[in-house]
KOLLUMLUM-312596 format. One record per atom (N, C-alpha, C, O, CB): x negated, y negated, z negated; residue in one letter. Coordinates in steps of 0.001 Angstrom, whole numbers, plus 500000, padded with zeros to 6 digits. Atoms other than C-alpha are relative to their C-alpha. Glycine has a CB too. Example, Ala and Ser with C-alpha at 12.3 -4.5 7.8 and 13.67 -1.06 7.14 Angstrom:
# residues 2
499110501190500000a/487700504500492200a/499100498800500000a/498064498819499335a/500992499973498754a/500820501190500060s/486330501060492860s/500770498910499270s/500261497802499101s/499586499538501415s/
END
This chain:
# residues 99
501108499861499367m/050816172113908699m/499360498689499850m/499922497769500443m/500189500454501338m/500692501213500197a/048423169310907681a/499479499315501669a/499194499912502707a/498629500415498894a/500028500919499013e/047904166553910086e/498713499170499836e/498413498721498729e/501246499185499974e/501258500252500176y/044562165251910885y/499963498550500797y/500487498508501910y/499039501228500526y/499894501265498878i/044013161333912244i/498214499741500000i/497400500532499522i/501196498254499304i/501299500245499431d/040683159825913322d/499709498684498914d/500395497671498780d/500011499653501865d/500041501082501259k/039305157745910379k/499307498396500467k/499597497320499943k/498879500773498634k/500606501021499519e/037149155322912316e/501394499067500578e/501722497923500265e/498821500519501119e/498945501054499336k/040297154362914573k/501049499406498974k/501668498355499137k/500893500760501210k/498872500569501107t/042566154046911360t/499113498660499590t/499347497646500247t/500390501244498417t/500611501176500282v/040169151466909734v/499741498759500780v/499728497666500215v/499053500324499682v/499994500840499190k/039681149530912781k/501523499212500302k/501736498003500392k/499404500667501040k/498716500619500014t/043347149146913173t/500566499488499106t/501471498689499343t/500741500589500296t/499371500738500780l/044065148299909850l/499212498331499678l/499705497355499112l/500163500960498778l/500689500985500082d/041181145822910069d/500780498861500840d/501116497738500466d/498650500357500403d/499257501324499001d/042936144148913474d/501074499640499260d/501335498440499176d/500622500387501639d/498660500784500491i/046112143906911618i/499783499183498674i/500750498496498346i/501251501093499701i/500471500636500714a/044326142410908765a/499553498625500519a/499587497656499760a/499209500710499525a/500657501229499433i/042833139699911039i/501085499359500564i/500910498175500850i/498848500223501040i/498661500560499311e/046645139130912588e/500384499497498686e/500733498326498834e/501185501133500835e/499120500101500736s/048003138895909284s/499140498745498801s/497917498609498830s/500497501603499536s/500083501247500652r/047792135739906642r/500297500215498573r/501348500755498231r/500911498994500606r/500124499943501222g/047034135588903100g/499767501332499003g/498858502157499091g/500970499406499757g/499988498815500772v/047869138064900394v/499917501501500833v/499394502538500423v/501301499894499179v/499544498574499265y/048928140756903257y/498356500487500480y/497939501639500361y/501337499715501652y/500681499559499436s/045827140558904847s/498551500460498859s/497541501120499105s/499953499073501128s/501286499230501491i/043432141284901270i/500796501111500013i/500223502011500626i/499811499156497956i/499683498378499953i/045796144398900852i/500004500758501365i/500031501988501398i/501447500259499424i/500492499186498562i/045293145569904239i/498669500177500100i/498321501192500705i/500338499280501344i/501586499833499881c/041522145199904026c/499858500768498589c/499015501664498598c/498985498366500135c/500273498884501227s/041666146914900411s/499945501317500664s/498974502030500914s/501248500068498770s/499805498771499338c/043461149674902039c/498792500989500743c/498232502071500569c/500914499612500952c/501192499646498950a/041074149707904904a/498854500774499274a/498539501941499510a/499318498576500687a/501432499822500834r/037934149847902443r/500493501592499097r/499649502362498638r/499601498246498635r/499856498935501066a/039829152696900390a/500020501083500978a/499215501993500781a/501351499926498945a/500110499227498871i/040478154625903475i/498422500957500414i/498128502142500573i/500347498910501067i/501732499636499873e/036421154552904062e/499411500734499174e/498258501118499366e/499106498933499902e/500808499336501291r/035763156280900832r/500412501071499830r/499835501816499037r/500060499407498696r/499419498494500039i/038176159375901497i/498917500729500780i/498420500374501849i/501617500221500755i/500714498889499591p/036134162158902056p/500403500574501255p/501634500568501267p/500052500940499053p/499852499302498837t/036213163938905571t/500394501297499870t/499945502042498999t/498939499973500683t/499897498478500458a/037833167195906109a/499217500463501355a/499149499801502390a/501807500743499729a/500642499331498647d/035802169678908568d/501252500900500930d/501815501968500688d/498611501227499441d/498919499307499364v/038241170419911137v/499224499487501507v/498470498538501722v/501831499434499536v/500036500177498493r/037973170801915067r/501267500280500732r/502222501006500458r/498974500875500586r/498748499629499028p/040239170699917745p/500249501331500470p/499342502137500678p/499925499289501215p/499005498815499650v/042702173456918735v/499944500238501661v/500746499728502444v/501693499570499477v/499646499723498511v/041750174962922307v/500510501190500236v/500169502296499819v/498930499910500881v/498731498959499844k/044715176739923685k/499234500695501344k/498528500092502153k/501888499152500341k/500924499550498502a/043385179402926533a/501220501519500251a/502164501803499513a/497556500635499578a/499437498633499851h/044875182776927764h/499413501053500979h/499027500725502101h/501326499835500368h/500574498621499336w/043665186316929006w/500111500116501247w/501239500420501637w/500571501181499575w/499788499539498159t/043021186723933034t/499484500958499850t/498502501248499165t/499333499209501384t/499948498714500324d/043668189983933688d/498926499960501627d/498965499082502489d/501821500907499741d/501053499746498894h/040777191287936405h/499742501389499918h/498593501820499831h/498633499177499859h/499772498646499748r/041906194871936600r/499602500751501347r/500239500535502378r/501296500125499828r/500463499343499062t/039950197186938846t/500306501689499748t/500604502182498660t/498551499559500094t/499777498382499967i/040342201147939771i/499084500754499058i/499180501924498688i/499720500617501490i/501765499291500778e/036694201640937720e/500507499370498610e/500377500038497584e/497865499085500748e/500240500414501429h/037616199137934853h/501911499474499629h/502618498636500188h/498480498406499923h/498495500188500232d/041225199060933465d/500240498761498951d/501172497958498994d/500672501451499374d/500035500744500978g/040435197117930551g/499477498532500014g/499639497837499011g/499421500669499240g/500491501030499759e/038898194204931738e/500890498516499923e/501818498392500723e/499494500320501138e/499478501057500187w/039962190318930312w/499367499243499609w/498663499399498611w/500798499996499484w/500932500949500237y/038480187371930491y/500722498764499554y/501825498442499995y/499157499786501178y/499414501532500620c/039144183960928572c/500059499370500991c/499363499746501935c/499189499111498948c/499545500675499345s/040537181426930374s/499033498242499608s/498947497218500286s/501606500302499736s/500770501334500856a/038351178619928042a/498199500346500533a/497483499748501337a/500293500192497669a/501458499378499822c/034877180618928023c/499840500968501346c/499086500652502267c/499646500957498610c/500479499727498512g/034769182668930860g/499645501695499880g/499824502651500635g/498431498896500495g/500336498247500429k/033427185933928828k/501253501023499696k/502402500660499444k/499078500070498439k/499169498894499337e/035085189292929258e/499950500595498192e/499079500560497323e/499105501164501674e/500178498659501342i/036148191700926157i/500827500960500797i/501512500675501779i/500825499679498062i/499247499067499623t/037561194862926733t/501044500412499024t/500730500768497888t/499243500965500354t/498741499176500412i/041315196052925829i/500429501058500763i/500756500971501947i/501104499233499923i/499967499040499325y/041780199432926361y/501740500242500271y/502639499700499628y/499134501093499267y/498929499466499112m/044708200939928375m/501131500495498631m/500878501242497686m/499314501475501203m/499005499247500815g/048294201361926560g/500074498960498934g/501173498754498420g/499563501574499478g/499354501250500436a/047881198332924630a/500723498927500268a/500380498069501081a/499509499584499729a/498916501108499580d/050798196130924611d/499166498542500127d/498066498339499613d/501342499874498710d/500445501082500100r/050252192663925401r/500001499012499179r/499102498174499119r/500208499706500644r/499911500752501665k/051378190945922198k/498983500453498977k/498608499805498000k/501487500368499185k/501171499690500723d/048704193205920908d/498768499728499997d/498001499968499065d/499887500841499999d/501152500370500153r/045940191858922160r/498972498551499223r/499692497770498601r/499939500143501084r/500834500994500911y/043346189238920474y/501133498882499858y/501815498653500857y/498403499370500760y/499409501345499595a/045245186263919891a/498994498801499546a/499395497660499316a/501517499802499273a/501012501155499671y/041880184317919668y/499418500333500666y/499817501479500875y/499228499444499239y/501317499315499350c/038923185083921778c/498982499899498869c/498802498989498060c/499389499190501464c/500816499716501002p/036364186639919823p/498433499259500602p/497438499675500009p/500050501764499716p/501092500787499244n/033526184363921980n/500223498968499424n/499378498612498603n/499977499842501500n/500121501501500172c/034780181015921432c/500928499459498877c/500697498468498184c/500358499268501360c/499050500465501255g/037815180874918982g/501108499286500773g/501869498484500233g/499209498884498773g/498705500930499466a/040270179560921572a/501313501057499903a/501436502226500270a/499748499383501866a/498437499253500046d/044016180481920810d/500670500506500751d/501239499790501575d/500866499448499737d/499436499400498735m/045439182912922848m/501162500221500150m/501586500616501236m/499581501029500305m/499162499957500122r/048602182882921332r/500959498937500780r/500805497716500798r/499902500150498965r/498708500109499048e/051938182508923743e/500726498660499441e/501065498690498258e/501121501486499879e/499284501199500778e/053621178907923086e/501415500608499918e/501899501288500822e/499975498384500844e/498476499508499927s/057137179729922007s/501014498888500023s/502216499149500078s/500371500903498751s/
END
């Protein structure tokens, strides 16, 4: 799985290291920082982890709420817990249990 870093923080860290360095190493580190600035960024978003909250009543057997956005979905009776949505259809939160 790909890992992503904060481009601004990376460049700032390299610039700080370059200031502390002397001579050729400083020039090389600055060159690396400028190269990183030219790399296009990926379109990513943080993963939101959540879980389904069961608010069953006698009248409504399938009401489940996302712990992240609070919106309701209906999961019909007889569906096994693992067969529920892996992601909230409203906010996209990851509902899969950690293993």
